[in-house]
N, C-alpha and C positions, 0 to 999 in steps of 0.2 A: 338601209343602204342608199346611199347617194348614188345615182348614176350620171355618168358624164357621157353626154350624147354627143356621139361622132357626127360632124357635118359635113362629111364627104359627100361628093356628088352621087345620086342614086335616080334612076329612072322613076317616073311616077307611076302608081298604082293606083288604081280607083274602082269604080263600079258602073254597072251599065243599067240592064232592063231589071225592073221589079214588077211582079204580079201578087197582088195582097188583098186579105180580106179585111173587114172593120175591126175596129179595137174599141174596149170599154174597160170599166173597173174602176177601182179606188185603192186606198190605203198607201202605207210608205211602201218602197221598195228596201228588198234585204241587200246589204252591203256584200260584194263579193269579196273574196280573198284578194290578197294584194301580193301578185306573184308576177313581176315584171317580165316583158319578153326582151330579146337581145336589142341593145341599144343601136346596131348598126342599121336596124330595118325601120327607123322611125322618121325619116325625113320625106318630103316632096311625095304626099299623099294625095291621092284623088278622092272625090266625095260625090256621092249621090244624095240629091235631096229628096226625102219622100213626103208627101202630104197626103193625110188620111181624113176621110170624112166619118166620124163613127156612127153617124144615124144612118148614111146610106151604104156605106162600106166602099163608096168610090175611093180609088187610090191614083194618084199622080205622081211620076218620078222622073227625075231628068239629072244627067251629071251637072254638077255645080260649077260654073265658068265664072271668070272674074268680073265679066260684063252683065251677068244675070242678076234679076231682082227676085230670084226664087229662093233665097235663104232666109232662115228664121232671122229676127232681130239680133243687132250685135255681132254678127258673124263676120270675119274679116276675110276678104277673099284672096288675100296674100297667102293665108295660111291653109285654107281648103280648096281654092281651085285648081284643077288638074285634069289631065285626059282620063279616059276611062279603059281600063286594061283588063278588068275582070267582070264577068257579069254574074248578076246575082238574080235569083228567083225566089220570092219569098210567097209562102203560101200560108193561109190559116189551117192549123192543126183540126181536123175533124169538122171543119166549115162552121164551128161555134166556140164561143170561149168557155173556159172551165171555170165556173163562178166569176169572178170580176177579172180574170186572167185571162189574156189573149196572147197564144202560144203561136209564133210565126216560124216555120222553118225557111231556112236560108240556103239554098243550093247555089254552089259557086261554079264557076267555069272559067279557066284561063282562055284569054283572047290573044295573048303574046305568041309570037313564033319561036319562043325558047321556053323551056321550063322553068317553073318556079316551087318554093318549098324545098330546095336543095341547092348545094354548089357543084355537085358533081355531072358532068356529062354522062349520059347512059342511053340505053336502049331498053325496050320493055322486057328483053329477056334477060338483061343483066343490070336491075334496079340497084341502088344503093342500100346497104342495109339499114340506113338511119335516114331520118329526113330531119328538116330543120322547120318545116312545118308553114302553114298560113294563118296570119292572125287577121281576124276580122272584127272591127272594133266601132262603137257607137261614136263617131267622130264629134257629133253635134247631138246633144241631149234633146228629149223631146220637148218642143216648146207648145203651149196653147196659142192658138191663133182665133179661135171664134167660140162663142157659145157661153162664156163667163170670164169674168174678170179674173186674171191670174192672181192667186192667193193661197192660203192656207186649205181653202175649200174648192180650189180649182186648180189641179194639177195635173201632169202627165209624168210618170216616171218610168224607168227602166226596171223591171221587176227581177227577182233572183234567177239563177240558172246559168250564169256565166263563168267562166273559168278564172276570171280576176279583172283587177282594174288597173289603169296605168295612165300616167300623163304622156300621151302620144302627141297630140297638139293642143290639149287642156287638161284639167287636173280630172283625175278619178273617173277615166272614161272605160265602161265595161267593154271585155272583149272575149270573144271566142277563140279558140285556139283549134284549127283542122289540123290532125297529124296526118299529112300528105303530100304527096308531089302532084301538082297539077301540070299535065304534060303540054307542049306546045299546042296550039290551036291548029286544027285541020280543015276549018272553015264548016263543019259539020256540027249543028247544035246537038247537045246529047242530053237535053232535057234535065240538067243539073247533074250528069254523070261525067266524070272525068276519068281519065286512064293511070292506073298505077300498076300495070301488070295483070289485069285481070280482064278477061274476055267481056265486050260489052261495057266496061268502064264499071266504077265504084260510085255509088250515089253517095256522094259527101255532103251530108246536110246536118245543120245544127238549128237550134231553135233560139229565138230572141222572144223576150215577154215584156209585155207593157201593162201598164194600170193607168187608169184616167178618171179623174172625177166626172159624175154623171152629168155634170152642165155642160162638159167639153163637148163641141161638135166638129172641130177642126184642129190639128196640130200638125207640126212638122218634126222631122229629125233627120239625121245624116249619117251614112255608114260609110267607113272607108277599109281599106286592106294594106297590110303590110307583110312582105315575105322576103325570104332569100331569092336570089337570081342565080342560075346555073352560069358557069364559068362559059364563056368570058365577058359576060354581062355585068358583072361585078367583080370586085376585087378584094374583099374583106367580108367574112361571115363570121358570126358570133352565136355561142349557145350558152345561156347562163342557165344555172340552178341556185334557187334560193331555198333554204331549208325549214320552210314553213308547211312542207308536204313531202310524203316520201316519192322519191325519184322514180320508182320503177312501176310500170304498168301492172294491171292484175287482170289478165285474160287477153283474149285476141279479138272480141267481138267490136263491131262499129262502136258500141256504147264505152268499150274501154279504152278508146283511142282518143279520147277527150281531155287529154292533159296538155301540158306544155311539152316542149321537146323532153322525152323521157328517156331513162337510163335503164339498161338491163342490169340484172345482178348475178353475180357468180361468187361462190365461196361455201364456207363451213354453215352447216344448218344450226351449229351451236352458237354463233354469232347471233346478237340481238339488236334489233333497230326500233327507234321510235322517235317521235318529235318531243325533243326538250323543251321546257320552258323557263329553264335557268340555267347560268353558266354559258350562255351562248356568245360568241366572240363578235366585238363591235357595239359601239354606242347605239342605244336604242333598239338593239335585236333582242326580240322578246321569244323568237321561235327558232330551232334549228334541228338539224338530223343529227341525232345520236346514235353512235354504233359502238356496241359493247362487245370487246372479244373476252371471253371469259378464259380462265386459266386452263390450258390445255390439258388432258389426262395424259396418262403413260401411254406410249414411250415417251421420253422428254423432247424428241423431235415433232411431235404431233403438232400441227397448226391448226388455228382457229382464226381464219382469214375470211375477210368479206370485201369485195370489191365492185363498185358500180361503174359501168362503162357504156361507151357509145362508140360506133362504128362509122363516123364521120371521116373518110378517109382522108389521110395525110401524106403527102409526096416528100420525097428526099429533098427538091429543091424548093419545097414550100417554106416560108417563115410562118412562124406561129408564136403565140404566148398562151400560158395557162396560169389561173391565180386562185387561190383557195384561202379562206377566212375561216379560222378554226381554232378551238382549244383542245388539249389533249391532257390526260392523266394516266398514271401506270406506265409511262414510257422507260425503257430499258437503257442501261449504259451501253452505248456503242452498237445498239441493235436497232435500225431503223424499223418503226413499226407501222406508223401512220405514213399513207403514200398517196401520191398523185402523180399523174404524167402522160406522156404520148407517145406513141412510135410511129415511124414513116415507112414500116416495111424494111427498112434498113438498119436502122438504129432505134434502140429503145431509150428514152429520154424519162427516165424514172427516178423520182425524186422521194428521198425518205427523211423521217423526223425522229431522232431518239433523244435521250434526256437531255444531252448536252451538246450534242451536234446535229447536223442537217446537212443533206448533200445528195449527190447523182449516186445510184446504187447499181449493181451487176446482176445477173440472172440469180445469184445465190442469196440476194437481199442483204449484201454487204456493201459498204461504202467502196466505191472506186477509189483507188490511190489519187492523191490530191486533188479529190472530187467533192470534198465535205470541209464544212467549217464550223467552228464554234459558234454555238448561238444557245438562247435561253428560251426554248418554247413556252415557258411560264408566261413570258412578258411578250412573245411574238404571236401576233394574231393573224398577220396577212404575209402570206408566201406567194412567190410568183417565179416561175421559170419560163425563159425566152430561148427559143430556137431560131438562129441566124441561118436559115437554110441548111446546108451541108458544111459550114464553117464553124460554128462554135454553138456552145449552149450556156446561159448564165443563170444563177440562182439568186433570191432576194429575199431577206427577212425584214418585214416592215420597211421596205423601200431601200436598204441597204446591202449592197451586193456582198455575199458571202462565198461564193465560187465561180469560176470561170473555167470551163473546159473546151479543149477543141474537140469538133465533131468525130475526127477519127477515135478518140479514145473511148467512145461510148459503147457498152455491149450490142451485139446483134439484136436485132428485133424477134420476138418469138415467132415461131412457126405459124403461117397462116392458119385459121380455124374459119368455120363457116360465119362466125360472128366474131371478128377481131376486135380486140381491145385497142381501138385508136387512141381513146382518151379515158382515163379512170382517175378513180379516188376511191379511197377506203382504208381499212386495216389489213395489213399484213402480218400477223402475229406468229411468231416461231420463237418459242422458248426452251431454252435447256434446262438441265436441273441445276440450282433449285428454281422451282417456278416462281415468278414474280407476281406483282398484283394485276388485277383485271385491268385490261386496256379499255380506256374509252375516248373516243374522238367525238367532239361536237362541231358539225359543218354549218356554219351560217351562210354560206355561200361557195360556188364552183363555178368558174367560167373559164371558156377558152375561146381564141380567137385566131382564125385561119387566115393568112394574107399579110400580116403586119407583127411587129416584135412588141407593140406596147399599144395602151390605149389611144 
């Protein structure tokens, strides 16, 4: 899927201090999966340049500035020069390499006077239920400086162990995702720990890995950061899910928090989920999330539903839009069974898809009067809903408007729970007698953006 990168103004994020051990190794790197982060966070990124002596272990590092001469060959200051607003502390795991791999933990700390990793103002006693997280990416790939002539036998590469790769500022840059909120700086170094409601802080660290040919004696690389800024330091915030991996976390340990912004799951244990490799919507998409809702058992009103959701709070006065790219089979006539949507604590903007119609639905999962339109889900792959604050909502199928409703006509938002569903997608399968076929939805991508009504 091609992403259109928004070039709205954004303050710079970068890196500061690094402490690091030596590197060595060889062989090819393992390509990370392709799971792009939010496009709204990809501009004006600061960079730290790190130089490593693999024989002595000596490391020098400094923020890259437009007038400096510390960048590797071919690096453009217009792209990478920026201020440093995030500190990094790199340390060699165990003090020695594992075979030919050198693993370096990166501990990050926010130097800004406001929180990053979320859009919501908060206190430590009232933390948001979800975060948008922090991306640390290798903005400049390792470059051999001395020891041998760069070539097939003289290379330095980022090894495996990253969460994905994406074209932040150059093609295929490996990145690591920190599922965290980094609170504002208080002027006290925390040795790589930052606060997210835990006394003493949480040690948020991840591991970068490198391999280098034996002849390499010096090389350089660059690290940058991308993250959501808390209001009012930014005006739009995005979360994207691409269906090449399951969207929900497994467990609550630090090691389980190492995925791109995740979704919680709620629903029937009968429903089945998997990653499909065929029938995915969109040109060139080869993997997508498949949700299968089996024919419910008696009584006839039994449901077999499964919903993925996030709790990034949305306000009544906030504008927003949500888009899903999917295919579906087993849809019923007049019964919306595949759904996605959002709620703002006052109104629910729930969108449902049936066999020949699609539109906004009420609490009973029926189409709202004058809230649906005729559409063919067999040929429609991209659906979008737009919320214009508390004025109106609009739905589109493949870019064509199918329905427009005043905000006041929407149903009330569901009652608040500990982890409210502010944004969701999945199957909402309710069948009367006689039962129909199994319902299957295949989700290539789901995204939402708060603060605007279109990309």
